[in-house]
C-alpha positions in Angstrom: 18.3 38.3 10.7 14.9 37.2 9.2 13.5 39.3 6.4 9.7 39.7 6.8 9.3 39.9 3.0 10.7 36.4 2.6 8.0 34.9 4.8 5.2 34.7 2.2 7.6 33.2 -0.3 8.8 30.6 2.2 5.3 29.7 3.2 4.2 29.3 -0.4 7.3 27.1 -1.1 6.7 24.9 2.0 3.0 24.5 1.1 3.8 23.5 -2.5 6.4 20.9 -1.2 3.8 19.6 1.3 1.3 19.2 -1.5 3.8 17.3 -3.6 4.5 14.9 -0.7 0.8 14.4 0.0 0.2 13.6 -3.6 3.0 11.1 -3.7 1.8 9.5 -0.4 -1.7 9.2 -1.8 -0.4 7.5 -4.9 1.6 5.1 -2.7 -1.5 4.3 -0.6 -3.6 3.7 -3.8 -0.9 1.2 -5.0 -0.8 -0.5 -1.6 -4.6 -0.9 -1.6 -4.5 -2.3 -5.1 -1.9 -4.9 -4.3 -3.6 -5.7 -1.0 -6.9 -6.4 -2.8 -5.2 -8.4 -5.5 -3.6 -10.6 -3.0 -6.9 -11.0 -1.1 -8.5 -12.1 -4.4 -5.7 -14.7 -5.0 -6.1 -16.1 -1.5 -9.9 -16.3 -2.1 -9.4 -18.1 -5.4 -7.1 -20.7 -3.7 -9.5 -21.2 -0.9 -12.4 -21.6 -3.4 -10.3 -24.2 -5.3 -9.6 -26.1 -2.1 -13.3 -26.0 -1.2 -14.1 -27.5 -4.7 -11.7 -30.4 -3.9 -8.8 -29.2 -6.0 -6.2 -29.2 -3.2 -2.6 -29.4 -4.1 0.2 -29.3 -1.4 1.8 -26.3 -3.1 -1.4 -24.3 -2.4 -0.6 -24.3 1.3 2.8 -22.6 0.6 1.3 -20.2 -1.8 -1.3 -19.1 0.7 1.3 -18.7 3.4 3.4 -16.5 1.1 0.4 -14.4 0.1 -0.7 -13.9 3.7 2.8 -12.8 4.6 2.8 -10.3 1.7 -0.6 -9.1 2.8 0.7 -8.5 6.3 3.7 -6.6 5.0 1.4 -4.4 2.8 -0.7 -3.7 5.9 2.4 -2.7 7.8 3.5 -0.5 4.9 0.1 1.1 4.8 0.3 2.1 8.5 3.7 3.9 8.0 
């Protein structure tokens, strides 16, 4: 049977575990945002370089890889 005296202890334990999980998730979200913004800046730099006439064929591949990474980060963020 369930001991009523255990309920407050169990509730406290579950709340602490939930807080730990929330903190970990917030840290993960912060890292995802940081990486997302970094990739956005890299894409912008490449686009700016192309606009200045410094196009190199490898830039197209680099942008494609960065955009794919950005999509993956967006997907990870929504999980």
